[in-house]
C-alpha positions as CSV (number, residue, x, y, z in Angstrom):
1,M,-11.8,9.2,-5.2
2,L,-14.3,8.1,-2.5
3,E,-17.3,10.2,-1.8
4,D,-17.3,11.4,1.8
5,K,-20.0,12.6,4.0
6,N,-19.1,15.6,6.1
7,P,-18.8,14.2,9.6
8,N,-20.0,16.8,12.1
9,P,-18.7,16.1,15.6
10,V,-22.0,15.3,17.3
11,N,-21.6,12.3,19.4
12,D,-18.6,11.8,21.7
13,I,-17.4,8.3,21.7
14,S,-17.6,8.2,25.5
15,T,-21.4,8.1,25.2
16,L,-21.2,4.6,23.8
17,G,-18.3,3.2,25.8
18,E,-15.8,0.7,24.4
19,F,-18.1,-2.3,23.8
20,G,-21.0,-0.1,22.6
21,L,-18.7,1.6,20.1
22,I,-17.4,-1.8,18.8
23,N,-21.0,-3.1,18.4
24,H,-22.1,0.2,16.7
25,L,-19.2,0.0,14.2
26,T,-19.4,-3.7,13.5
27,E,-23.1,-4.7,13.7
28,N,-23.6,-4.9,10.0
29,I,-20.5,-7.0,9.1
30,K,-21.3,-10.1,7.0
31,L,-18.7,-12.9,6.5
32,Q,-17.8,-13.7,2.9
33,N,-15.1,-16.5,3.2
34,K,-15.6,-20.1,4.0
35,S,-12.4,-20.0,6.2
36,S,-14.1,-17.4,8.4
37,K,-16.0,-19.7,10.9
38,L,-16.6,-17.0,13.6
39,G,-16.0,-13.3,13.4
40,V,-16.6,-10.3,15.6
41,G,-18.5,-10.9,18.9
42,D,-16.6,-13.5,20.9
43,D,-13.3,-13.7,22.7
44,A,-11.5,-14.7,19.5
45,A,-12.3,-15.3,15.9
46,V,-12.3,-18.8,14.5
47,L,-10.6,-19.6,11.1
48,E,-10.3,-22.8,9.3
49,F,-7.6,-23.4,6.6
50,K,-7.2,-26.9,5.1
51,S,-4.7,-27.4,2.3
52,K,-3.4,-23.8,2.2
53,Q,-0.5,-22.0,3.8
54,T,-1.6,-19.1,6.0
55,L,-0.1,-15.6,5.5
56,V,-0.2,-13.0,8.2
57,T,0.9,-9.3,8.0
58,T,0.4,-6.3,10.3
59,D,0.7,-2.6,9.5
60,M,0.3,0.4,11.8
61,L,-0.7,3.9,10.8
62,V,0.0,6.7,13.2
63,E,-1.5,10.2,13.0
64,G,1.2,12.8,12.4
65,V,3.6,10.1,11.0
66,H,1.6,8.3,8.3
67,F,-1.3,10.6,7.8
68,D,-2.6,14.1,8.4
69,L,-6.3,14.5,9.3
70,L,-6.2,18.1,7.9
71,Y,-6.3,16.7,4.4
72,T,-7.1,13.0,4.8
73,P,-10.9,12.2,4.8
74,F,-11.8,9.5,7.3
75,K,-13.4,7.3,4.7
76,H,-10.3,7.4,2.5
77,L,-8.1,6.8,5.6
78,G,-10.1,3.7,6.5
79,Y,-9.9,2.4,2.9
80,K,-6.2,3.0,2.7
81,A,-5.5,1.4,6.1
82,V,-7.0,-1.8,4.8
83,V,-5.6,-2.0,1.3
84,V,-2.0,-1.4,2.3
85,N,-2.2,-4.6,4.3
86,L,-3.9,-6.5,1.5
87,S,-1.0,-5.4,-0.7
88,D,1.4,-7.3,1.5
89,I,-0.6,-10.5,1.1
90,Y,-0.7,-10.0,-2.7
91,A,3.1,-9.4,-2.6
92,M,3.4,-13.0,-1.4
93,N,1.3,-14.2,-4.3
94,G,-1.5,-14.9,-1.9
95,T,-5.2,-14.2,-1.4
96,P,-6.3,-12.0,1.6
97,T,-9.3,-13.4,3.4
98,Q,-9.6,-11.7,6.8
99,I,-8.5,-8.6,8.7
100,T,-8.6,-7.5,12.3
101,V,-8.7,-3.8,13.2
102,S,-7.4,-2.1,16.4
103,L,-7.9,1.6,17.1
104,A,-6.5,4.0,19.6
105,V,-8.7,7.0,19.6
106,S,-8.4,10.4,21.1
107,N,-11.5,12.2,22.6
108,R,-11.5,14.8,19.8
109,I,-12.7,12.2,17.3
110,S,-16.5,11.8,17.1
111,V,-18.6,8.7,16.6
112,E,-19.5,10.1,13.2
113,A,-15.9,10.3,12.2
114,L,-15.3,6.7,13.2
115,E,-18.4,5.7,11.2
116,E,-16.7,7.3,8.2
117,L,-13.5,5.4,9.0
118,Y,-15.3,2.1,9.2
119,E,-17.3,2.8,6.1
120,G,-14.0,3.1,4.2
121,M,-12.6,-0.1,5.8
122,L,-15.8,-2.1,5.0
123,L,-15.8,-0.8,1.4
124,A,-12.3,-2.1,0.9
125,C,-13.3,-5.4,2.5
126,E,-16.3,-5.7,0.1
127,I,-14.3,-4.9,-3.0
128,Y,-11.5,-7.3,-2.2
129,G,-13.6,-10.1,-0.7
130,V,-12.1,-9.8,2.8
131,D,-13.8,-10.4,6.2
132,L,-13.3,-8.1,9.2
133,I,-13.3,-10.6,12.1
134,G,-12.2,-8.7,15.2
135,G,-9.8,-6.3,16.8
136,D,-9.6,-3.9,19.7
137,T,-10.4,-0.3,20.6
138,T,-8.8,1.9,23.3
139,S,-8.2,5.5,24.1
140,S,-5.2,7.5,22.9
141,L,-3.5,10.6,24.3
142,S,-1.5,11.2,21.1
143,G,-3.9,11.1,18.2
144,L,-5.4,8.4,16.1
145,I,-3.6,5.1,15.7
146,I,-4.8,2.3,13.4
147,S,-3.3,-1.2,13.5
148,I,-4.6,-3.8,11.0
149,T,-3.6,-7.4,10.7
150,A,-4.4,-9.1,7.4
151,I,-4.6,-12.9,7.0
152,G,-4.5,-14.7,3.7
153,E,-3.9,-18.0,2.1
154,A,-1.8,-19.5,-0.7
155,D,-0.9,-22.9,-2.0
156,K,2.5,-23.9,-0.7
157,K,4.0,-24.1,-4.2
158,E,2.8,-20.7,-5.1
159,V,4.1,-18.6,-2.2
160,V,6.6,-16.0,-3.4
161,T,9.1,-14.4,-1.0
162,R,11.8,-11.8,-1.4
163,K,14.7,-14.3,-1.6
164,G,14.2,-16.2,-4.8
165,A,15.7,-13.8,-7.4
166,K,18.5,-15.4,-9.5
167,E,21.1,-14.1,-11.9
168,N,19.6,-13.1,-15.3
169,D,16.0,-12.9,-13.9
170,L,14.1,-9.9,-15.3
171,I,13.0,-7.1,-12.9
172,C,9.4,-6.0,-13.5
173,V,7.1,-3.5,-11.9
174,S,3.3,-3.1,-12.3
175,G,1.6,0.2,-13.0
176,D,3.6,3.4,-12.7
177,L,5.7,5.0,-9.9
178,G,6.0,8.3,-8.1
179,G,2.3,9.3,-8.2
180,A,1.7,8.8,-4.4
181,F,4.7,10.8,-3.5
182,M,3.7,13.7,-5.8
183,G,0.2,13.6,-4.3
184,L,1.7,14.0,-0.9
185,Q,3.9,16.9,-2.0
186,L,0.8,18.6,-3.5
187,L,-1.2,18.1,-0.3
188,E,1.6,19.4,1.8
189,R,2.1,22.4,-0.4
190,E,-1.6,23.4,-0.1
191,K,-1.5,22.7,3.6
192,K,1.3,25.3,3.9
193,V,-0.8,27.8,1.9
194,Y,-3.8,27.1,4.1
195,N,-1.8,27.6,7.3
196,E,-0.6,30.9,6.1
197,A,-3.9,32.0,4.5
198,P,-6.9,29.9,5.7
199,T,-9.3,31.7,3.3
200,V,-7.4,30.7,0.2
201,Q,-8.9,27.6,-1.6
202,P,-6.6,24.7,-2.4
203,D,-5.4,24.4,-6.0
204,F,-6.0,20.8,-7.0
205,D,-7.1,21.3,-10.6
206,G,-5.8,18.7,-12.9
207,H,-4.2,16.7,-10.2
208,D,-6.9,14.0,-9.5
209,Y,-4.6,11.2,-10.4
210,V,-1.8,11.9,-8.0
211,L,-4.2,12.8,-5.2
212,E,-6.0,9.4,-5.6
213,R,-2.6,7.6,-5.7
214,Q,-1.9,9.1,-2.3
215,L,-5.3,9.0,-0.6
216,K,-6.8,5.9,-2.2
217,P,-4.2,3.5,-3.4
218,E,-5.3,0.1,-4.9
219,P,-3.5,-3.2,-4.3
220,R,-2.7,-5.1,-7.5
221,K,-4.9,-8.1,-7.2
222,D,-5.3,-7.9,-11.0
223,V,-1.6,-8.6,-11.4
224,I,-1.8,-11.7,-9.2
225,D,-4.7,-12.9,-11.3
226,M,-2.6,-12.2,-14.4
227,F,0.2,-14.5,-13.1
228,K,-2.3,-17.3,-12.9
229,E,-3.8,-16.6,-16.3
230,L,-0.4,-16.5,-18.0
231,G,1.2,-19.4,-16.0
232,I,3.9,-17.2,-14.4
233,Q,5.5,-17.9,-11.1
234,P,7.6,-14.9,-9.9
235,T,10.9,-15.8,-8.4
236,A,10.8,-12.9,-5.9
237,M,8.3,-10.2,-5.1
238,I,7.6,-7.2,-2.9
239,D,5.1,-4.3,-2.9
240,V,6.5,-0.8,-3.5
241,S,5.7,0.8,-0.2
242,D,9.1,2.4,0.7
243,G,10.2,3.4,-2.8
244,L,11.6,1.5,-5.8
245,S,15.3,1.9,-4.7
246,S,14.7,0.6,-1.2
247,D,12.3,-2.2,-2.1
248,L,14.5,-3.5,-4.9
249,T,17.4,-3.5,-2.5
250,H,15.3,-5.6,-0.1
251,I,14.9,-8.3,-2.8
252,C,18.6,-8.2,-3.7
253,K,19.8,-8.5,-0.1
254,Q,17.4,-11.3,0.7
255,S,18.3,-13.1,-2.6
256,K,22.1,-12.4,-2.2
257,V,22.3,-10.9,-5.8
258,G,22.9,-7.6,-7.5
259,C,20.8,-5.7,-10.0
260,T,20.9,-3.3,-12.9
261,I,17.9,-1.1,-13.8
262,Y,17.4,1.5,-16.6
263,E,16.0,5.0,-16.0
264,N,14.2,5.1,-19.3
265,K,12.4,1.9,-18.5
266,I,10.9,3.1,-15.1
267,P,7.2,3.7,-15.7
268,I,6.2,7.3,-14.7
269,D,2.8,8.8,-15.5
270,F,2.9,12.1,-17.5
271,T,0.9,13.9,-14.7
272,V,3.7,13.0,-12.3
273,V,6.4,14.3,-14.7
274,N,4.5,17.6,-15.2
275,L,3.8,18.2,-11.5
276,A,7.4,17.3,-10.6
277,A,8.6,19.9,-13.1
278,E,6.3,22.4,-11.6
279,M,7.8,21.8,-8.2
280,N,11.4,21.6,-9.4
281,L,11.7,17.9,-8.6
282,D,13.2,15.1,-10.7
283,P,10.5,12.6,-11.5
284,T,12.9,9.7,-11.6
285,V,14.0,10.5,-8.0
286,C,10.4,10.7,-7.0
287,A,9.8,7.2,-8.5
288,L,12.9,5.8,-6.9
289,N,12.5,7.2,-3.5
290,G,8.9,8.3,-3.0
291,G,7.0,5.1,-1.9
292,E,3.4,4.4,-1.2
293,D,2.6,3.4,-4.7
294,Y,1.7,-0.2,-3.6
295,E,2.6,-1.5,-7.1
296,L,4.2,-5.0,-7.3
297,L,7.9,-5.2,-7.9
298,F,8.9,-8.8,-8.9
299,T,11.4,-10.9,-10.8
300,I,10.7,-13.6,-13.3
301,A,12.8,-16.1,-15.1
302,L,14.1,-15.0,-18.5
303,D,12.1,-17.9,-20.1
304,D,8.9,-16.1,-19.0
305,Y,9.6,-12.9,-20.9
306,N,7.4,-13.9,-23.9
307,K,4.5,-14.5,-21.6
308,I,4.7,-11.0,-20.2
309,K,6.2,-8.8,-23.0
310,D,2.8,-7.6,-24.3
311,S,1.2,-6.9,-21.0
312,K,0.2,-3.3,-20.4
313,R,0.0,-3.9,-16.6
314,V,3.8,-4.4,-16.1
315,A,7.1,-3.0,-17.3
316,V,10.5,-4.8,-17.5
317,I,12.9,-2.3,-16.0
318,G,16.1,-4.3,-15.6
319,H,17.7,-7.6,-14.7
320,I,19.3,-9.4,-11.7
321,T,23.1,-9.8,-11.7
322,G,25.3,-12.3,-9.9
323,V,27.4,-9.8,-8.1
324,E,26.0,-9.6,-4.6
325,G,25.6,-6.0,-3.3
326,A,26.2,-4.4,-6.7
327,Y,23.1,-2.3,-7.3
328,Q,23.2,-0.1,-10.4
329,I,21.0,2.3,-12.4
330,V,21.8,3.3,-16.0
331,D,20.6,6.8,-16.7
332,K,19.1,8.1,-20.0
333,A,22.7,9.1,-21.2
334,E,23.7,5.5,-20.6
335,V,25.9,6.4,-17.6
336,V,26.0,3.8,-14.9
337,H,25.4,5.0,-11.3
338,K,25.2,3.2,-8.0
339,L,21.6,2.6,-6.9
340,V,21.2,3.8,-3.3
341,A,18.2,2.9,-1.2
342,Q,16.8,6.3,-0.1
343,G,13.2,5.5,0.3
344,W,11.0,5.8,3.4
345,D,12.4,4.4,6.7
346,A,9.8,4.3,9.4
347,I,12.3,4.7,12.2
348,S,15.1,6.9,10.9
349,K,12.9,9.5,9.2
350,Q,11.4,10.7,12.5
């Protein structure tokens, strides 16, 4: 995970004012992309794309809904806030190039805390070759709110949407699933213990993997690079942010198709299985409904199977069927069940 300084609340943000704070947090930004003609410091950024299509996505993180500052370090939060947006660009088979960052900040957050937040954001930008080119800062009466817009590019013929899946296409997913959800369960368990007994130290031994999956996810740029290396054009794609069941349903609805997946094909790390057992949870349910893994869920033509069959980065978990609205999962006993979208819903789960 990221190394964090311990931000002691020393300087109130009011000592700098809005523009002083923006200048303080962005003064060391250096542009990396040729399409970034003008970044922070004017009324608007200037971008120049020539032969590419432009991709734009926005995501908002709200304190108390999407993150808890009791166990989320500011540097990790900044990093995660950026990469979850970059994941959406990769899910379109594109390359992210710029982001804008808008913050609504309460007066209980110090300048030092925001420095940590921006340090995480800029680290993500550096690793993934993205420019921070602008945004906005204002005050908040209801906690910290982070809104990030990511901009990317792709050749017109290479853009992948959710609506291209066809009958007999293979359903594939990168990495493994359920880790981020189990990391959240672990953090919430230890938070409950802390609230009841503040002197008790949290028990995180042996759980580094699931904690990192929750606090510091990584978008799958490597899988996009793999597509290019192997000459694969996915027929449909989405990133797994709401849970496998919900996100696969999104693809099927947009493509007007059905699907069948197999429980024993769903990739789940052994640490997730062990922690789920400890908490009396079904690891398959965690993988189906947990969300925030930010893996890539995609479909490919059957003819591309030989190109991908030996890849350790992805797993084939099922196939697309021609019966619109028929979503199925075959369990380990080969019993067929209806696949129900029960992942995260940003509105109904309030």
